[in-house]
VEXDREN-2710 file (C-alpha; in Angstrom, 1 decimal):
% VEXDREN-2710
k/r/px/py/pz
1/MET/-0.3/0.2/-0.2
2/ARG/1.1/3.5/-1.0
3/ILE/0.2/6.2/1.2
4/TYR/-0.3/9.9/-0.9
5/ARG/-0.2/13.1/1.3
6/PHE/-2.8/15.1/0.1
7/ARG/-3.0/19.3/0.7
8/VAL/-6.6/20.6/1.2
9/LEU/-7.2/23.9/1.2
10/ILE/-10.5/25.4/1.7
11/ASP/-12.2/28.1/-0.2
12/HIS/-12.4/30.8/2.1
13/GLU/-10.7/34.3/3.2
14/SER/-9.3/32.2/6.7
15/GLU/-6.5/30.1/3.4
16/ALA/-6.7/27.4/5.8
17/PHE/-5.2/23.8/4.7
18/ARG/-4.8/20.9/6.3
19/ASP/-2.8/18.1/4.9
20/ILE/-4.4/14.4/5.2
21/GLU/-2.4/11.3/4.8
22/ILE/-4.3/8.1/3.3
23/GLY/-3.3/5.4/2.0
24/SER/-3.6/4.0/-1.8
25/GLU/-6.4/1.5/-0.6
26/GLN/-8.5/4.0/1.2
27/THR/-11.8/4.7/-0.7
28/PHE/-12.8/7.6/-1.1
29/LEU/-15.3/7.3/1.7
30/HIS/-12.2/7.8/4.5
31/LEU/-11.4/10.9/2.7
32/HIS/-14.7/12.1/3.6
33/THR/-14.6/11.6/7.0
34/ALA/-10.9/12.9/7.3
35/ILE/-11.8/16.0/5.5
36/LYS/-14.1/16.8/7.6
37/ASP/-13.0/16.0/10.8
38/ALA/-9.5/17.7/10.0
39/PHE/-11.6/20.6/9.7
40/ALA/-14.3/20.4/12.4
41/PHE/-17.1/19.7/10.0
42/ILE/-20.0/17.7/12.2
43/GLY/-23.2/18.3/9.8
44/GLN/-23.9/15.0/7.4
45/GLU/-24.9/16.6/4.6
46/MET/-24.4/15.9/1.1
47/ALA/-21.0/15.8/-0.9
48/SER/-18.8/15.0/-3.9
49/PHE/-15.1/15.0/-4.9
50/TYR/-15.1/15.6/-8.6
51/VAL/-11.7/14.9/-10.5
52/SER/-9.9/17.3/-11.6
53/ASP/-6.8/19.1/-13.8
54/GLU/-4.3/21.7/-13.3
55/ASN/-6.9/24.4/-14.4
56/TRP/-9.3/23.1/-10.8
57/ASP/-12.0/22.4/-13.9
58/LYS/-14.5/19.9/-12.8
59/GLY/-14.1/16.2/-14.4
60/PRO/-15.3/13.4/-13.4
61/GLU/-18.2/13.2/-9.8
62/ILE/-17.5/10.9/-7.4
63/PRO/-20.5/11.4/-4.9
64/LEU/-21.4/10.2/-1.3
65/ALA/-25.0/8.7/-2.6
66/ASP/-26.7/8.1/-5.5
67/LEU/-29.2/10.9/-6.1
68/GLY/-30.3/10.2/-9.5
69/PHE/-29.1/12.5/-11.6
70/ALA/-26.9/10.6/-13.3
71/GLU/-27.1/11.0/-17.3
72/GLU/-29.5/7.5/-18.1
73/GLY/-28.3/4.3/-17.6
74/GLU/-25.3/6.0/-15.9
75/VAL/-24.9/4.8/-12.5
76/PRO/-22.1/6.6/-10.4
77/ALA/-19.5/5.2/-8.9
78/LEU/-20.3/6.6/-4.8
79/MET/-17.3/7.4/-2.7
80/GLU/-17.3/3.8/-0.5
81/GLN/-16.8/1.8/-3.7
82/VAL/-13.9/3.8/-5.7
83/HIS/-10.2/3.7/-4.2
84/ILE/-8.0/6.4/-4.0
85/SER/-5.8/5.0/-6.4
86/ASP/-8.2/5.1/-8.7
87/HIS/-7.8/8.3/-10.0
88/ILE/-4.2/8.8/-9.3
89/ARG/-2.9/9.7/-12.8
90/SER/-0.1/12.0/-11.9
91/THR/2.8/13.2/-9.3
92/SER/0.3/16.3/-9.0
93/GLN/-2.9/14.7/-9.0
94/ARG/-6.3/17.2/-8.0
95/PHE/-9.8/16.7/-7.3
96/ILE/-12.7/18.8/-5.8
97/TYR/-14.4/18.4/-2.9
98/ALA/-17.9/20.3/-2.7
99/TYR/-19.7/19.8/0.6
100/ASP/-22.9/21.2/1.8
101/PHE/-24.6/21.7/-1.4
102/LEU/-27.0/24.3/0.0
103/HIS/-23.6/26.7/1.5
104/MET/-21.5/25.1/-1.5
105/TRP/-17.9/24.4/1.3
106/MET/-15.6/23.8/-1.6
107/PHE/-12.0/22.5/-1.0
108/MET/-9.4/21.5/-3.1
109/VAL/-7.2/19.4/-2.5
110/GLU/-3.8/18.2/-4.7
111/LEU/-1.5/15.3/-4.1
112/ILE/1.7/16.7/-2.7
113/GLN/4.0/13.4/-1.5
114/ALA/3.9/9.9/-2.2
115/GLY/5.9/7.6/-0.4
116/ASP/5.8/4.7/1.7
117/PRO/3.7/3.8/5.6
118/GLU/4.7/4.5/8.5
119/ALA/5.4/1.8/10.9
120/GLY/2.9/1.9/13.5
121/ALA/0.9/4.7/12.1
122/THR/-2.8/5.0/11.1
123/TYR/-4.4/5.7/8.1
124/PRO/-6.4/8.1/7.6
125/ARG/-4.6/11.2/9.7
126/VAL/-4.0/15.0/9.7
127/VAL/-0.1/15.4/10.0
128/MET/-0.5/19.1/9.3
129/SER/-2.4/21.8/10.1
130/MET/-2.5/25.6/9.5
131/GLY/-5.4/28.4/9.5
132/THR/-7.9/28.9/11.9
133/ALA/-10.9/26.7/9.9
134/PRO/-14.0/28.5/9.2
135/ASP/-17.1/27.3/11.2
136/GLU/-20.0/25.1/9.5
137/HIS/-22.4/27.1/10.4
138/SER/-20.9/30.7/9.5
139/LYS/-22.2/30.3/5.4
140/GLU/-26.1/30.5/7.4
141/ASP/-25.5/33.9/8.1
142/ASP/-24.5/35.2/4.7
143/LEU/-27.9/33.5/2.8
144/THR/-30.2/35.4/5.4
145/ALA/-27.9/38.9/5.0
146/GLY/-30.1/41.6/3.5
147/ILE/-33.1/39.8/3.8
148/LEU/-35.1/39.8/6.5
149/PRO/-34.0/41.9/10.0
150/ASP/-31.3/41.5/12.6
151/ASP/-33.9/39.9/15.0
152/PRO/-37.2/39.5/13.0
153/TYR/-39.3/39.1/16.7
154/ALA/-38.0/41.4/18.3
155/LEU/-40.1/44.5/20.0
156/GLY/-39.7/47.6/18.0
157/ASP/-41.5/51.2/18.0
158/GLU/-44.2/49.5/16.2
159/GLU/-47.2/51.5/16.4
160/HIS/-50.3/49.9/18.1
161/ALA/-54.3/49.6/17.0
162/TYR/-54.9/50.4/21.3
163/ASP/-53.9/53.7/23.4
164/ASP/-52.4/52.9/27.2
165/ASP/-55.6/53.4/28.6
166/ASP/-57.6/50.7/28.8
167/GLU/-57.3/47.0/27.2
168/TRP/-59.8/47.6/24.8
169/GLY/-58.7/51.5/23.2
170/GLU/-61.8/52.9/25.2
171/GLU/-61.3/55.9/27.5
172/ASP/-65.3/54.4/28.8
173/GLY/-64.1/51.3/29.6
174/GLY/-65.5/49.9/26.7
175/GLU/-69.3/50.3/27.6
176/ASP/-70.7/48.3/24.2
177/HIS/-68.5/45.4/24.6
178/ASP/-67.8/41.8/25.8
179/GLU/-64.8/40.9/28.3
180/PHE/-64.2/39.5/25.3
181/GLY/-64.3/42.8/22.8
182/HIS/-67.3/41.7/21.4
183/GLY/-70.5/43.6/20.7
184/SER/-74.0/42.3/21.7
185/VAL/-76.7/40.3/19.9
186/ASP/-78.8/43.7/20.9
187/ASP/-76.7/46.0/18.7
188/LEU/-77.5/43.8/15.1
189/GLY/-79.2/45.1/13.2
190/ASP/-83.2/43.6/12.1
191/GLU/-81.0/41.7/8.5
192/PHE/-78.9/39.3/11.1
193/ARG/-82.5/38.4/13.6
END
């Protein structure tokens, strides 16, 4: 078994990255879990890897689950079925990893080294961590920015339909209304009797 070291950079202003080592016979599901753990993402969101090139173009997809979007007659190979070595074509192989299709966390995954396993080491493992990763839920605020007020349930200076004189807005104590604020049947016209 060969060990591949991938540099995983999150597409975020933090520019945080992690170097992750993984065995050639481990699957993309192992890499998916390793990336989530390395960036402290704990959700169970959908994700996909895309085989990429030197320009970071998206190639064939390796999804976490089959969502039925493939071309007719084509069934995508899922992360749990595809070994890392199945898609290593060069010494600088690249993948794009998309996590959480609503918030679209994007990661650039680049092979930076290959070697033999270290005795007693458990793979996959993080061997370098640089920068503070963003919170997994930090993009949720971006989705609602400018749409909702800061606190849609806050009580402000809105106008009320009643005065402070009494509960029913009448200074005379609400003589024409019962305890529920309604008038009596006697107040209705002849057409309602």
